[in-house]
C-alpha positions in Angstrom: 5.1 -14.3 10.7 6.2 -11.1 8.9 4.1 -8.0 8.7 3.9 -8.5 4.9 2.4 -12.0 5.4 0.0 -10.7 8.1 -1.2 -7.9 5.9 -1.7 -10.3 2.9 -3.6 -12.8 5.1 -5.9 -10.0 6.3 -6.5 -8.9 2.7 -7.4 -12.4 1.6 -9.6 -12.9 4.7 -11.5 -9.6 4.0 -12.0 -10.4 0.3 -11.8 -14.1 -0.1 -13.6 -14.2 -3.5 -11.9 -11.3 -5.3 -8.1 -11.4 -6.0 -8.3 -7.8 -7.5 -9.7 -6.4 -4.3 -7.2 -8.4 -2.3 -4.4 -6.6 -4.1 -6.0 -3.2 -3.6 -6.8 -3.8 0.0 -3.2 -5.1 0.7 -1.8 -1.9 -0.8 -4.1 0.2 1.3 -3.2 -1.7 4.4 0.5 -1.3 3.6 0.2 2.4 3.0 -1.8 2.8 6.2 0.9 1.0 8.2 3.8 3.1 6.7 2.0 6.4 7.3 0.6 5.8 10.8 1.2 8.8 12.9 2.0 11.2 10.0 0.5 14.6 9.9 -1.6 15.5 6.8 1.3 17.4 5.3 3.7 14.5 5.8 1.1 12.1 4.3 0.8 14.2 1.2 4.6 14.4 0.8 4.8 10.6 1.2 2.2 10.0 -1.5 3.9 12.5 -3.8 7.2 10.8 -3.3 5.7 7.4 -4.0 4.0 8.7 -7.2 7.3 10.3 -8.4 9.1 7.0 -7.8 6.4 5.0 -9.7 6.6 7.4 -12.6 10.4 7.2 -12.7 10.2 3.4 -12.7 7.5 3.3 -15.4 9.6 5.6 -17.7 12.6 3.2 -17.5 10.5 0.3 -18.9 
């Protein structure tokens, strides 16, 4: 089972009645997994880079 599937299964298990919260929780779990062990400064830079990428993608639409 892939990490993606494991994270999604956990999100569904934690919020079985609410698909919106499943999505939010999955995103939080994924970010937590990607940033594990980062310093506060590294975490901030990671979030800023993700936000910049999201803005860039949104502008292309």
